[in-house]
PyMOL CGO cylinders between C-alpha atoms (Angstrom):
from pymol import cmd
from pymol.cgo import CYLINDER

trace = [
    CYLINDER, -27.26, 36.09, 24.13, -30.12, 34.43, 22.38, 0.3, 1, 1, 1, 1, 1, 1,
    CYLINDER, -30.12, 34.43, 22.38, -30.23, 31.04, 20.68, 0.3, 1, 1, 1, 1, 1, 1,
    CYLINDER, -30.23, 31.04, 20.68, -29.74, 32.35, 17.15, 0.3, 1, 1, 1, 1, 1, 1,
    CYLINDER, -29.74, 32.35, 17.15, -26.60, 34.25, 18.20, 0.3, 1, 1, 1, 1, 1, 1,
    CYLINDER, -26.60, 34.25, 18.20, -25.27, 31.18, 20.00, 0.3, 1, 1, 1, 1, 1, 1,
    CYLINDER, -25.27, 31.18, 20.00, -25.99, 29.01, 16.97, 0.3, 1, 1, 1, 1, 1, 1,
    CYLINDER, -25.99, 29.01, 16.97, -24.33, 31.47, 14.62, 0.3, 1, 1, 1, 1, 1, 1,
    CYLINDER, -24.33, 31.47, 14.62, -21.19, 31.71, 16.76, 0.3, 1, 1, 1, 1, 1, 1,
    CYLINDER, -21.19, 31.71, 16.76, -21.07, 27.92, 17.15, 0.3, 1, 1, 1, 1, 1, 1,
    CYLINDER, -21.07, 27.92, 17.15, -21.46, 27.46, 13.39, 0.3, 1, 1, 1, 1, 1, 1,
    CYLINDER, -21.46, 27.46, 13.39, -18.70, 30.00, 12.73, 0.3, 1, 1, 1, 1, 1, 1,
    CYLINDER, -18.70, 30.00, 12.73, -16.37, 28.30, 15.24, 0.3, 1, 1, 1, 1, 1, 1,
    CYLINDER, -16.37, 28.30, 15.24, -17.20, 24.91, 13.73, 0.3, 1, 1, 1, 1, 1, 1,
    CYLINDER, -17.20, 24.91, 13.73, -16.32, 26.12, 10.24, 0.3, 1, 1, 1, 1, 1, 1,
    CYLINDER, -16.32, 26.12, 10.24, -13.00, 27.58, 11.43, 0.3, 1, 1, 1, 1, 1, 1,
    CYLINDER, -13.00, 27.58, 11.43, -12.12, 24.38, 13.28, 0.3, 1, 1, 1, 1, 1, 1,
    CYLINDER, -12.12, 24.38, 13.28, -12.89, 22.24, 10.23, 0.3, 1, 1, 1, 1, 1, 1,
    CYLINDER, -12.89, 22.24, 10.23, -10.61, 24.39, 8.10, 0.3, 1, 1, 1, 1, 1, 1,
    CYLINDER, -10.61, 24.39, 8.10, -7.82, 24.18, 10.69, 0.3, 1, 1, 1, 1, 1, 1,
    CYLINDER, -7.82, 24.18, 10.69, -8.31, 20.40, 10.97, 0.3, 1, 1, 1, 1, 1, 1,
    CYLINDER, -8.31, 20.40, 10.97, -8.07, 19.98, 7.19, 0.3, 1, 1, 1, 1, 1, 1,
    CYLINDER, -8.07, 19.98, 7.19, -4.97, 22.18, 7.01, 0.3, 1, 1, 1, 1, 1, 1,
    CYLINDER, -4.97, 22.18, 7.01, -3.29, 20.24, 9.81, 0.3, 1, 1, 1, 1, 1, 1,
    CYLINDER, -3.29, 20.24, 9.81, -4.14, 16.97, 8.10, 0.3, 1, 1, 1, 1, 1, 1,
    CYLINDER, -4.14, 16.97, 8.10, -2.49, 18.15, 4.88, 0.3, 1, 1, 1, 1, 1, 1,
    CYLINDER, -2.49, 18.15, 4.88, 0.59, 19.39, 6.75, 0.3, 1, 1, 1, 1, 1, 1,
    CYLINDER, 0.59, 19.39, 6.75, 0.91, 16.13, 8.69, 0.3, 1, 1, 1, 1, 1, 1,
    CYLINDER, 0.91, 16.13, 8.69, 0.65, 14.09, 5.49, 0.3, 1, 1, 1, 1, 1, 1,
    CYLINDER, 0.65, 14.09, 5.49, 3.31, 16.23, 3.83, 0.3, 1, 1, 1, 1, 1, 1,
    CYLINDER, 3.31, 16.23, 3.83, 5.68, 16.04, 6.80, 0.3, 1, 1, 1, 1, 1, 1,
    CYLINDER, 5.68, 16.04, 6.80, 5.13, 12.31, 7.32, 0.3, 1, 1, 1, 1, 1, 1,
    CYLINDER, 5.13, 12.31, 7.32, 6.65, 11.56, 3.93, 0.3, 1, 1, 1, 1, 1, 1,
    CYLINDER, 6.65, 11.56, 3.93, 9.83, 13.52, 4.78, 0.3, 1, 1, 1, 1, 1, 1,
    CYLINDER, 9.83, 13.52, 4.78, 12.45, 11.42, 6.58, 0.3, 1, 1, 1, 1, 1, 1,
    CYLINDER, 12.45, 11.42, 6.58, 14.11, 14.48, 8.14, 0.3, 1, 1, 1, 1, 1, 1,
    CYLINDER, 14.11, 14.48, 8.14, 10.93, 15.59, 9.92, 0.3, 1, 1, 1, 1, 1, 1,
    CYLINDER, 10.93, 15.59, 9.92, 11.13, 16.31, 13.64, 0.3, 1, 1, 1, 1, 1, 1,
    CYLINDER, 11.13, 16.31, 13.64, 9.05, 13.51, 15.15, 0.3, 1, 1, 1, 1, 1, 1,
    CYLINDER, 9.05, 13.51, 15.15, 8.24, 15.52, 18.27, 0.3, 1, 1, 1, 1, 1, 1,
    CYLINDER, 8.24, 15.52, 18.27, 6.80, 18.32, 16.15, 0.3, 1, 1, 1, 1, 1, 1,
    CYLINDER, 6.80, 18.32, 16.15, 4.82, 15.81, 14.12, 0.3, 1, 1, 1, 1, 1, 1,
    CYLINDER, 4.82, 15.81, 14.12, 3.44, 14.21, 17.30, 0.3, 1, 1, 1, 1, 1, 1,
    CYLINDER, 3.44, 14.21, 17.30, 2.38, 17.61, 18.64, 0.3, 1, 1, 1, 1, 1, 1,
    CYLINDER, 2.38, 17.61, 18.64, 0.61, 18.37, 15.37, 0.3, 1, 1, 1, 1, 1, 1,
    CYLINDER, 0.61, 18.37, 15.37, -1.25, 15.06, 15.57, 0.3, 1, 1, 1, 1, 1, 1,
    CYLINDER, -1.25, 15.06, 15.57, -2.31, 15.79, 19.16, 0.3, 1, 1, 1, 1, 1, 1,
    CYLINDER, -2.31, 15.79, 19.16, -3.52, 19.24, 18.13, 0.3, 1, 1, 1, 1, 1, 1,
    CYLINDER, -3.52, 19.24, 18.13, -5.50, 17.65, 15.29, 0.3, 1, 1, 1, 1, 1, 1,
    CYLINDER, -5.50, 17.65, 15.29, -7.18, 15.25, 17.76, 0.3, 1, 1, 1, 1, 1, 1,
    CYLINDER, -7.18, 15.25, 17.76, -8.00, 18.13, 20.10, 0.3, 1, 1, 1, 1, 1, 1,
    CYLINDER, -8.00, 18.13, 20.10, -9.57, 20.02, 17.20, 0.3, 1, 1, 1, 1, 1, 1,
    CYLINDER, -9.57, 20.02, 17.20, -11.59, 16.91, 16.30, 0.3, 1, 1, 1, 1, 1, 1,
    CYLINDER, -11.59, 16.91, 16.30, -12.96, 16.83, 19.85, 0.3, 1, 1, 1, 1, 1, 1,
    CYLINDER, -12.96, 16.83, 19.85, -13.83, 20.52, 19.63, 0.3, 1, 1, 1, 1, 1, 1,
    CYLINDER, -13.83, 20.52, 19.63, -15.60, 19.92, 16.30, 0.3, 1, 1, 1, 1, 1, 1,
    CYLINDER, -15.60, 19.92, 16.30, -17.69, 17.20, 17.94, 0.3, 1, 1, 1, 1, 1, 1,
    CYLINDER, -17.69, 17.20, 17.94, -18.55, 19.56, 20.80, 0.3, 1, 1, 1, 1, 1, 1,
    CYLINDER, -18.55, 19.56, 20.80, -19.76, 22.32, 18.47, 0.3, 1, 1, 1, 1, 1, 1,
    CYLINDER, -19.76, 22.32, 18.47, -21.66, 19.87, 16.26, 0.3, 1, 1, 1, 1, 1, 1,
    CYLINDER, -21.66, 19.87, 16.26, -23.54, 18.57, 19.30, 0.3, 1, 1, 1, 1, 1, 1,
    CYLINDER, -23.54, 18.57, 19.30, -24.18, 22.15, 20.41, 0.3, 1, 1, 1, 1, 1, 1,
    CYLINDER, -24.18, 22.15, 20.41, -25.90, 22.86, 17.08, 0.3, 1, 1, 1, 1, 1, 1,
    CYLINDER, -25.90, 22.86, 17.08, -28.33, 19.96, 17.50, 0.3, 1, 1, 1, 1, 1, 1,
    CYLINDER, -28.33, 19.96, 17.50, -31.54, 21.39, 18.94, 0.3, 1, 1, 1, 1, 1, 1,
    CYLINDER, -31.54, 21.39, 18.94, -32.75, 20.09, 22.28, 0.3, 1, 1, 1, 1, 1, 1,
    CYLINDER, -32.75, 20.09, 22.28, -35.99, 18.18, 21.91, 0.3, 1, 1, 1, 1, 1, 1,
    CYLINDER, -35.99, 18.18, 21.91, -38.42, 18.18, 24.79, 0.3, 1, 1, 1, 1, 1, 1,
    CYLINDER, -38.42, 18.18, 24.79, -39.83, 14.76, 25.50, 0.3, 1, 1, 1, 1, 1, 1,
]
cmd.load_cgo(trace, "trace")
């Protein structure tokens, strides 16, 4: 694949991850206010959100062009 294809796929993945991260954040906030929420499920959602954040950082760094010194 060429650089433009790689950049396009990275940008698409980044966008999807940001949407999933935002949706998880909203779900976590909603569930956190409910006393009857399963804490294990909530913890797993928070871990998934952190993993997505790491993946977002990876794709953002991948989109930064390499500069030759």
